[in-house]
C-alpha positions as CSV (number, residue, x, y, z in Angstrom):
1,X,-118.4,4.0,16.3
2,X,-116.7,5.1,13.1
3,X,-115.5,2.4,10.7
4,X,-113.3,2.9,7.6
5,X,-113.1,0.3,4.9
6,X,-110.0,0.4,2.5
7,X,-109.6,-1.4,-0.7
8,X,-105.8,-1.3,-1.1
9,X,-104.2,-0.7,-4.5
10,X,-101.4,-3.0,-5.5
11,X,-99.4,-0.1,-6.9
12,X,-99.3,3.6,-6.5
13,X,-100.7,4.5,-9.9
14,X,-104.4,4.9,-10.4
15,X,-106.4,3.2,-13.2
16,X,-109.8,3.7,-14.9
17,X,-110.6,0.0,-15.1
18,X,-111.7,-0.7,-11.5
19,X,-114.7,-3.0,-10.8
20,X,-116.9,-2.5,-7.8
21,X,-115.5,-4.6,-4.9
22,X,-118.6,-6.5,-3.9
23,X,-117.3,-7.5,-0.4
24,X,-117.6,-4.0,1.0
25,X,-121.2,-3.5,-0.1
26,X,-122.0,-6.8,1.7
27,X,-120.1,-5.9,4.9
28,X,-121.8,-2.5,4.9
29,X,-125.2,-4.3,4.9
30,X,-124.0,-6.4,7.9
31,X,-123.0,-3.3,9.9
32,X,-125.7,-1.8,12.2
33,X,-126.9,1.6,11.1
34,X,-125.8,3.1,14.4
35,X,-122.2,3.0,13.2
36,X,-120.7,5.4,10.6
37,X,-119.0,3.9,7.6
38,X,-116.6,5.5,5.2
39,X,-115.2,3.6,2.2
40,X,-112.0,4.4,0.3
41,X,-110.9,2.6,-2.9
42,X,-107.3,3.4,-3.4
43,X,-107.4,2.1,-6.9
44,X,-109.4,5.1,-8.0
45,X,-108.9,7.8,-5.3
46,X,-106.2,9.1,-2.9
47,X,-106.3,8.1,0.7
48,X,-106.2,10.9,3.4
49,X,-103.0,11.5,5.3
50,X,-104.7,10.7,8.6
51,X,-107.9,8.8,9.5
52,X,-110.1,9.5,12.5
53,X,-111.7,6.1,13.0
54,X,-112.3,3.5,15.7
55,X,-111.9,0.6,13.3
56,X,-109.9,0.5,10.0
57,X,-110.6,-2.6,7.9
58,X,-108.4,-3.6,5.0
59,X,-109.1,-6.1,2.2
60,X,-105.7,-7.5,1.4
61,X,-104.6,-9.4,-1.7
62,X,-101.0,-10.8,-1.9
63,X,-99.9,-8.3,-4.5
64,X,-101.0,-5.5,-2.2
65,X,-99.9,-7.0,1.1
66,X,-96.7,-4.9,1.4
67,X,-98.5,-1.7,0.8
68,X,-101.4,-2.7,3.1
69,X,-98.9,-3.3,5.9
70,X,-97.4,0.2,5.3
71,X,-100.8,1.8,5.5
72,X,-101.7,-0.1,8.6
73,X,-98.5,1.3,10.3
74,X,-99.3,4.8,9.0
75,X,-102.9,4.8,10.4
76,X,-102.4,2.8,13.6
77,X,-103.1,4.8,16.8
78,X,-103.5,3.8,20.4
79,X,-107.3,4.4,20.1
80,X,-108.1,2.4,17.0
81,X,-108.2,-1.2,15.8
82,X,-106.6,-2.4,12.5
83,X,-108.5,-5.3,10.9
84,X,-107.3,-7.3,7.9
85,X,-109.2,-9.8,5.8
86,X,-109.0,-11.3,2.3
87,X,-107.0,-14.0,0.6
88,X,-103.6,-13.1,1.9
89,X,-104.5,-12.8,5.7
90,X,-106.4,-16.0,5.3
91,X,-103.4,-17.8,3.9
92,X,-100.9,-16.1,6.3
93,X,-102.7,-15.0,9.4
94,X,-99.6,-14.9,11.6
95,X,-97.8,-12.6,9.2
96,X,-100.9,-10.3,9.0
97,X,-101.1,-10.2,12.8
98,X,-97.7,-8.6,12.8
99,X,-99.4,-5.5,11.3
100,X,-103.0,-5.8,12.4
101,X,-104.9,-6.1,15.7
102,X,-107.4,-8.6,14.2
103,X,-107.4,-11.0,11.3
104,X,-110.5,-12.3,9.6
105,X,-110.0,-15.7,7.9
106,X,-112.5,-16.8,5.2
107,X,-115.7,-15.0,4.3
108,X,-116.4,-12.0,6.3
109,X,-120.2,-12.5,6.3
110,X,-119.9,-15.2,8.9
111,X,-117.7,-13.3,11.4
112,X,-118.2,-9.6,10.8
113,X,-121.3,-9.4,13.0
114,X,-119.5,-11.2,15.8
115,X,-116.5,-8.9,15.5
116,X,-118.6,-5.7,15.7
117,X,-120.5,-7.2,18.7
118,X,-117.2,-7.9,20.5
119,X,-115.9,-4.5,19.9
120,X,-119.1,-2.9,21.2
121,X,-118.7,-4.9,24.4
122,X,-115.0,-4.7,25.0
123,X,-113.7,-1.8,22.9
124,X,-110.0,-1.7,22.5
125,X,-109.6,-4.4,25.1
126,X,-110.9,-7.0,22.8
127,X,-108.7,-10.1,23.2
128,X,-109.8,-12.3,20.3
129,X,-107.3,-11.8,17.4
130,X,-108.5,-14.2,14.7
131,X,-112.1,-14.6,13.5
132,X,-112.4,-17.7,11.3
133,X,-115.4,-18.4,9.1
134,X,-116.5,-22.0,8.6
135,X,-117.5,-21.4,5.0
136,X,-120.4,-23.8,5.0
137,X,-121.8,-25.0,1.6
138,X,-124.8,-22.7,1.6
139,X,-124.4,-19.0,1.2
140,X,-126.9,-16.9,3.1
141,X,-128.3,-14.1,1.0
142,X,-127.2,-10.6,2.0
143,X,-128.5,-7.7,0.0
144,X,-125.4,-5.7,-0.9
145,X,-125.6,-2.0,0.2
146,X,-124.2,-0.2,-2.8
147,X,-124.3,3.2,-1.1
148,X,-120.6,2.8,-0.4
149,X,-119.9,3.2,-4.2
150,X,-121.6,6.6,-4.4
151,X,-119.4,9.2,-6.1
152,X,-116.8,6.7,-7.2
153,X,-116.0,6.0,-10.9
154,X,-116.1,2.3,-11.7
155,X,-116.7,0.4,-14.9
156,X,-120.5,0.2,-15.6
157,X,-120.8,-3.4,-14.6
158,X,-122.8,-4.9,-11.8
159,X,-120.9,-7.5,-9.7
160,X,-123.0,-10.6,-9.0
161,X,-122.1,-13.8,-7.3
162,X,-123.9,-17.1,-7.4
163,X,-121.2,-19.3,-5.8
164,X,-117.8,-19.2,-4.2
165,X,-115.0,-21.7,-4.5
166,X,-114.2,-24.2,-7.3
167,X,-114.6,-27.9,-7.7
168,X,-111.1,-28.3,-9.3
169,X,-107.9,-28.5,-7.3
170,X,-105.3,-26.7,-9.5
171,X,-102.1,-26.5,-7.5
172,X,-101.4,-22.9,-8.4
173,X,-104.8,-21.5,-7.3
174,X,-105.4,-19.8,-4.0
175,X,-109.2,-20.5,-4.1
176,X,-108.8,-23.8,-2.3
177,X,-107.0,-22.2,0.6
178,X,-110.1,-20.1,1.2
179,X,-112.7,-22.8,0.4
180,X,-111.1,-26.1,1.2
181,X,-114.5,-27.7,1.8
182,X,-115.7,-27.1,-1.8
183,X,-118.1,-24.8,-3.5
184,X,-120.5,-22.6,-1.6
185,X,-123.8,-21.9,-3.5
186,X,-126.4,-19.1,-3.2
187,X,-130.0,-19.9,-3.8
188,X,-131.0,-19.2,-7.4
189,X,-133.9,-17.0,-6.2
190,X,-131.5,-14.9,-4.3
191,X,-129.3,-14.5,-7.4
192,X,-132.3,-13.4,-9.4
193,X,-133.3,-11.0,-6.8
194,X,-129.8,-9.5,-6.6
195,X,-129.7,-9.1,-10.4
196,X,-133.2,-7.6,-10.7
197,X,-132.3,-4.9,-8.2
198,X,-129.2,-3.8,-10.1
199,X,-129.5,-0.8,-12.3
200,X,-126.7,-1.7,-14.7
201,X,-127.5,-3.5,-17.9
202,X,-124.2,-5.4,-17.9
203,X,-123.3,-8.0,-15.3
204,X,-120.2,-9.8,-14.4
205,X,-120.5,-13.0,-12.3
206,X,-117.4,-13.0,-10.1
207,X,-117.7,-16.7,-9.3
208,X,-114.5,-18.6,-9.6
209,X,-116.3,-21.1,-11.9
210,X,-119.9,-20.5,-12.7
211,X,-120.3,-24.2,-13.9
212,X,-120.7,-26.6,-11.0
213,X,-123.0,-29.1,-12.9
214,X,-125.3,-28.9,-15.9
215,X,-128.5,-29.1,-14.0
216,X,-127.9,-26.2,-11.7
217,X,-126.3,-24.1,-14.5
218,X,-129.4,-24.6,-16.7
219,X,-131.7,-23.6,-13.8
220,X,-129.7,-20.5,-13.2
221,X,-129.5,-19.4,-16.8
222,X,-133.3,-20.1,-17.3
223,X,-134.0,-18.0,-14.2
224,X,-132.0,-14.9,-15.3
225,X,-133.2,-15.0,-18.9
226,X,-136.4,-12.9,-18.3
227,X,-134.3,-10.2,-16.7
228,X,-132.9,-9.3,-20.1
229,X,-129.4,-8.4,-18.9
230,X,-126.1,-8.9,-20.7
231,X,-123.5,-10.8,-18.7
232,X,-120.0,-12.4,-18.7
233,X,-118.5,-14.9,-16.3
234,X,-115.5,-17.1,-15.5
235,X,-116.3,-20.7,-16.4
236,X,-114.5,-24.0,-17.1
237,X,-113.9,-25.7,-20.5
238,X,-116.5,-28.3,-19.6
239,X,-119.2,-26.2,-21.2
240,X,-117.4,-26.1,-24.6
241,X,-119.5,-28.9,-26.3
242,X,-122.7,-28.7,-24.3
243,X,-124.7,-27.1,-27.1
244,X,-128.0,-26.9,-25.3
245,X,-126.3,-25.2,-22.3
246,X,-124.4,-22.8,-24.6
247,X,-127.7,-21.9,-26.4
248,X,-129.3,-21.2,-23.0
249,X,-126.3,-19.1,-21.9
250,X,-126.5,-17.0,-25.1
251,X,-130.3,-16.6,-24.9
252,X,-130.0,-15.5,-21.2
253,X,-127.6,-12.7,-22.2
254,X,-124.1,-14.2,-22.1
255,X,-121.8,-12.3,-24.4
256,X,-118.4,-13.4,-23.1
257,X,-116.8,-16.2,-21.0
258,X,-113.4,-16.1,-19.3
259,X,-111.7,-19.5,-19.6
260,X,-108.5,-20.7,-18.1
261,X,-106.8,-22.7,-20.8
262,X,-103.6,-22.4,-18.7
263,X,-101.3,-24.3,-21.0
264,X,-101.0,-25.9,-24.4
265,X,-98.8,-28.6,-23.0
266,X,-100.4,-31.8,-21.6
267,X,-97.5,-32.5,-19.2
268,X,-98.0,-29.0,-17.7
269,X,-101.7,-29.6,-17.3
270,X,-101.0,-32.8,-15.5
271,X,-98.5,-31.1,-13.2
272,X,-100.9,-28.4,-12.3
273,X,-103.7,-30.9,-11.8
274,X,-105.8,-29.4,-14.5
275,X,-106.7,-32.7,-16.1
276,X,-110.1,-31.5,-17.2
277,X,-108.5,-29.4,-19.9
278,X,-106.9,-32.5,-21.4
279,X,-110.2,-33.9,-22.4
280,X,-110.9,-31.4,-25.2
281,X,-109.0,-30.0,-28.2
282,X,-108.7,-26.3,-27.5
283,X,-109.3,-25.2,-31.1
284,X,-112.5,-27.2,-31.5
285,X,-113.7,-25.9,-28.1
286,X,-113.1,-22.3,-29.2
287,X,-114.9,-22.8,-32.5
288,X,-117.9,-24.3,-30.9
289,X,-118.3,-21.5,-28.3
290,X,-117.9,-19.0,-31.1
291,X,-120.6,-20.8,-33.1
292,X,-123.0,-20.0,-30.2
293,X,-122.2,-16.3,-30.5
294,X,-120.0,-16.0,-27.3
295,X,-116.7,-14.2,-27.1
296,X,-113.7,-15.7,-25.2
297,X,-111.3,-14.2,-22.8
298,X,-108.4,-16.7,-22.7
299,X,-106.2,-17.0,-19.7
300,X,-102.8,-18.7,-19.7
301,X,-100.2,-19.6,-17.0
302,X,-96.7,-19.6,-18.4
303,X,-93.6,-20.9,-16.8
304,X,-94.5,-24.4,-15.6
305,X,-91.7,-27.0,-15.8
306,X,-92.4,-28.1,-19.4
307,X,-92.6,-24.5,-20.7
308,X,-89.8,-23.0,-22.8
309,X,-89.2,-19.7,-24.4
310,X,-90.5,-21.2,-27.6
311,X,-93.7,-22.5,-26.0
312,X,-94.4,-19.0,-24.7
313,X,-94.3,-17.7,-28.3
314,X,-96.4,-20.6,-29.4
315,X,-99.0,-19.7,-26.8
316,X,-99.1,-16.1,-28.0
317,X,-99.5,-17.4,-31.6
318,X,-102.3,-19.7,-30.6
319,X,-104.3,-16.8,-29.0
320,X,-103.8,-14.6,-32.1
321,X,-104.6,-17.4,-34.5
322,X,-107.8,-18.2,-32.7
323,X,-108.8,-14.5,-32.4
324,X,-109.4,-14.5,-28.7
325,X,-111.2,-11.3,-27.7
326,X,-108.6,-10.8,-25.0
327,X,-105.8,-12.9,-23.3
328,X,-103.7,-12.9,-20.2
329,X,-100.1,-14.2,-20.6
330,X,-99.1,-14.4,-16.9
331,X,-95.8,-15.7,-15.5
332,X,-96.7,-18.4,-13.0
333,X,-97.6,-16.8,-9.8
334,X,-96.6,-18.6,-6.6
335,X,-99.2,-17.6,-4.1
336,X,-99.0,-18.5,-0.4
337,X,-101.6,-21.1,0.7
338,X,-101.3,-23.1,-2.5
339,X,-99.7,-26.6,-2.9
340,X,-97.5,-25.0,-5.6
341,X,-96.1,-22.5,-3.0
342,X,-95.3,-25.4,-0.6
343,X,-93.7,-27.5,-3.4
344,X,-91.5,-24.7,-4.7
345,X,-90.3,-23.8,-1.3
346,X,-89.6,-27.5,-0.5
347,X,-87.6,-27.7,-3.7
348,X,-85.6,-24.6,-3.0
349,X,-86.8,-22.9,-6.2
350,X,-88.1,-19.6,-4.8
351,X,-86.1,-16.5,-5.8
352,X,-87.4,-14.6,-2.8
353,X,-88.4,-15.8,0.7
354,X,-91.5,-13.6,0.5
355,X,-91.7,-12.0,-2.9
356,X,-94.7,-9.9,-2.0
357,X,-92.6,-8.1,0.7
358,X,-89.3,-7.9,-1.1
359,X,-88.5,-4.4,-2.4
360,X,-86.5,-6.0,-5.3
361,X,-89.5,-7.8,-6.8
362,X,-91.1,-6.1,-9.8
363,X,-94.4,-6.9,-11.4
364,X,-94.0,-9.4,-14.2
365,X,-90.8,-10.8,-12.8
366,X,-90.3,-14.5,-12.2
367,X,-90.9,-15.4,-8.5
368,X,-89.0,-18.6,-8.8
369,X,-86.4,-20.4,-10.9
370,X,-88.0,-22.1,-14.0
371,X,-86.8,-25.5,-15.1
372,X,-86.6,-25.1,-18.8
373,X,-85.7,-21.5,-19.3
374,X,-84.0,-18.6,-17.6
375,X,-85.8,-16.1,-15.4
376,X,-85.1,-13.5,-18.0
377,X,-86.6,-15.6,-20.8
378,X,-89.8,-16.1,-18.7
379,X,-90.1,-12.4,-17.9
380,X,-89.3,-11.2,-21.4
381,X,-91.4,-13.9,-23.1
382,X,-94.5,-13.0,-21.1
383,X,-93.9,-9.3,-21.5
384,X,-93.4,-9.6,-25.3
385,X,-96.6,-11.7,-25.6
386,X,-98.6,-9.1,-23.7
387,X,-97.2,-6.2,-25.7
388,X,-97.6,-8.0,-29.1
389,X,-101.1,-9.2,-28.4
390,X,-102.2,-5.7,-27.5
391,X,-100.7,-3.7,-30.4
392,X,-103.3,-1.7,-32.2
393,X,-102.6,-3.7,-35.4
394,X,-103.2,-7.1,-33.6
395,X,-106.3,-5.8,-31.8
396,X,-107.8,-4.7,-35.1
397,X,-107.0,-8.0,-36.8
398,X,-108.7,-10.1,-34.0
399,X,-111.7,-7.8,-34.1
400,X,-112.2,-8.2,-37.9
401,X,-111.2,-11.8,-38.4
402,X,-113.6,-13.4,-35.9
403,X,-117.3,-12.7,-36.6
404,X,-118.4,-13.1,-33.0
405,X,-116.1,-10.3,-32.0
406,X,-117.9,-7.8,-34.2
407,X,-121.4,-9.5,-34.4
408,X,-123.1,-6.7,-32.5
409,X,-122.5,-3.1,-31.3
410,X,-122.2,-4.5,-27.7
411,X,-119.6,-7.0,-28.7
412,X,-117.6,-4.4,-30.6
413,X,-117.8,-1.9,-27.7
414,X,-116.8,-4.6,-25.1
415,X,-114.0,-5.9,-27.3
416,X,-112.5,-2.5,-27.9
417,X,-112.9,-1.4,-24.2
418,X,-111.3,-4.5,-22.7
419,X,-108.4,-4.4,-25.2
420,X,-107.7,-0.7,-24.6
421,X,-107.9,-1.3,-20.8
422,X,-105.5,-4.3,-21.1
423,X,-103.1,-2.3,-23.2
424,X,-103.1,0.5,-20.7
425,X,-102.7,-1.8,-17.7
426,X,-99.7,-3.6,-19.2
427,X,-97.8,-0.3,-19.8
428,X,-98.9,0.9,-16.3
429,X,-97.8,-2.2,-14.3
430,X,-95.0,-4.0,-16.1
431,X,-91.8,-3.8,-14.2
432,X,-93.2,-1.6,-11.4
433,X,-92.5,-2.0,-7.7
434,X,-95.4,-3.3,-5.6
């Protein structure tokens, strides 16, 4: 049997900032060797006009859903099966089934083997249309087969995962729709094994939040310290004043953390159920993390009910004043499967019935009607913040003014690379059709 995996691009333009999609290396490991596998990553390469395959499997994110459905129609034949998995099909399986023969809900590790077995037994006559993972608390270790990346140009970062899911319940986040039962953890020995087998010197933990609790975090960081790798991760503000933990992070190779500050407004944080961020003063948290020699990638969600055009400018000024290594100024994204999506629909505030399928939606547009500004003010405010933060002048100022940003050759290289990538991405995506 020939199986084709496709990582769908959210737009038609190609980029040079793609990270390895770990899921396909894992699924390849789960596929018996008797089957032939071909992997295409549309973010960095062109797809063929036709595909000769028995199974074509798509990983689908909401921003890429419309294009994924177009590709499914293009490649569908009487003698093949179209399979879709990922966040979007998990949230909207009935919609995905309008374009696919089979939908995989949740983590593919639990169901991919069952699907392959059923296809081997029944072929195209397979009757089961939804394969749903239980997403138990423990993650079984699967050695990723990185052969599928051969010949493809990705950023020189190894993708590693110690857990999936998040303990918080932010109403805008789609993670809870995939992991409603909480956080799934991988054994630390398995994480160490995975890292030790990677050839790259730089790692990125793709965990939604690497900090579950202090005890397990300290065990993880102590275990990876002897590997002498440099790494970055997404993590919550809870670590900001845990000096012993921050020391251990730095000593084990951490050079940057991605933190969701989300909003400078306490009412917005309450509305989005991000109360944990209200317990710390952002400026003090940033200074203390800097004191431990770690750069910060700050993420903000703009357009909640208490945001105004002025508060967007204030958020930009905050990021510049605090010399964040990089920042995202995102208009609030209303993703299916989230409490926010349900609430906005119930309140009649959505501009599009399904923005991800609407040909009039453009990247960076408001998906809904804000309460305290116009849709134009939200779109233009986020766009202007992005452009202004990524001018060469501002990039240089942030590099020079904050010691941690230029404290080593690695930090300088990472700082410049991610800022130039961000600058390029903004100009490539802003205002474009999905």
